[in-house]
N, C-alpha and C positions, 0 to 999 in steps of 0.2 A: 405860747404862741397865742398872738391876739387873733381876734376874730377876723380882721380885715386881712391878716397874712393867710390865715386858713382859707378864706373866701378866694383869695388871687391863687392860692396854690391848686383849689378845686376847680377853679375856672380854666386854669392852664392846662389841667389834666383832662377836661372835658373837651376842651378846643382841641387838643391832640396835635399832631404835626399837619403841616398845610396840605390840602386834598391834591391828590394827582391830576383831577380833572382839567385843571388850567393848562398843565403840561400837553395832554392831548389836544385841546384847544389850540395851544401855541403850533404844534405841529401842523394842525389843520390850516390855520391863518397863515402860517409860513409858507405852506405849499400853495393856498390859493392865491395868497398876495404875490407871489412868484410868477404865477400864471398871468397874472395882469400884464407882465412884461413879456412873456412869451407868445400870448394870443390876444394882443390888445383890441383887434378889431372884434374879435368875438366876444370879449367882455363887454365892449361900448354898446354892443348890440342888445344887452341885456338891461340897460338903463333906460328908465321910462322917458318916454318923449318929452316931459316937460322940464327934464335936466338939461341945462345947457353945457355946453364945451364937453361932451361926452369923453372924447380921448383924455381930456384933461383930468377929469373926473376919475378915470381908469387908473391913470398913473398915481394921482394922488391917494385914491383908496388902496392901490397896491402898496405904496410907502408905508402908509399907515397900518395896513393888516401885518406887514413883514415888522414894523416897529413894536406893534402890540405883541407879536410872537416873541421877540427878544425879551421885551419888558415881562411878559408872563414866565418866561424861562429864568430870568434872572429874579423874579419875585420884586420888582420894584413896586412901590407904593401905587403909582399911577396908573399902572397897567391894567388892573382889573376895571375900575371906572372907566378909563378910555377905550378898553375894548367892548365893553358892555355898550358904550354910546356908539361906536363904530358898527357894531352889530345892529343895533336898531336903525343907524342911518342906511345901511345897506339892505335892509329889510325890502324896500320896495323894488330893487333890482330883482330880489328872488320871487317876488309877487308877479314882476313882469315876465320873468321866464316862465311861471305856471300859467300866466294868461295867454302866452305866446306857444306854448308847447300844443303840439298835435296840427300846427299850421305849416311845418316843414321850414320855419325860419331858422332853427337851431338845429344843428347836427346830432345824430346819435340820441344818447339817453337825453339829453335835453330837450328832445322833442315828444318825450313821453309824458301826456299831461297828468295821469295818476301820480306818476313818480315826481314830477315836479311840484304838483300841489301838496304831496305827502311831505315833501321838504321843507315847506313854508313854515309849519309849527316848529320844525327841529331848531330854529332860531331861537326858541324859548330856553331849552336846555343849555344851549350854547351862552346865552346871556347870564343864565344862573352860573354856569361854570366860571366865567369872568368875574362875577362879582364873589364869587368864593375865592378868588386869587388874593392870597396876602402875603406881605413879606415874611421871609422865613425869621423865627424868632433868634433873636441873638444870644448866645450862651451868657451866663452870669460873668464869666471870665473875659468877654468881649466888651462888656460895658463899661 
């Protein structure tokens, strides 16, 4: 066995199977993405004031989040990077929700200031999970 073959086999063993965290992220994105179409007015209220065409932004981000969820489940090569970019792009809405919390602008838990601010840094592990997403390894027989 050559050194390069041995290294490749060792690397594959270390890498192991694809992590499950992207599947949890897919479930979250699919659910939240669907909410964009169920409660679009509420979602539009979370968008910072400097963003134009809020309703269009809500629909577009909903479509992208659902598409990312499907891509993560299917383990497509584009899903991880696009999901990470999407999470970075929607981060300002999470910050806006935290800033508005406690004012009565949003109903229920969304008006809880400590909870909304605690939610803001949770975007980081979600971005990490997206970046860990990778396509399934093809078996040698399928090559």
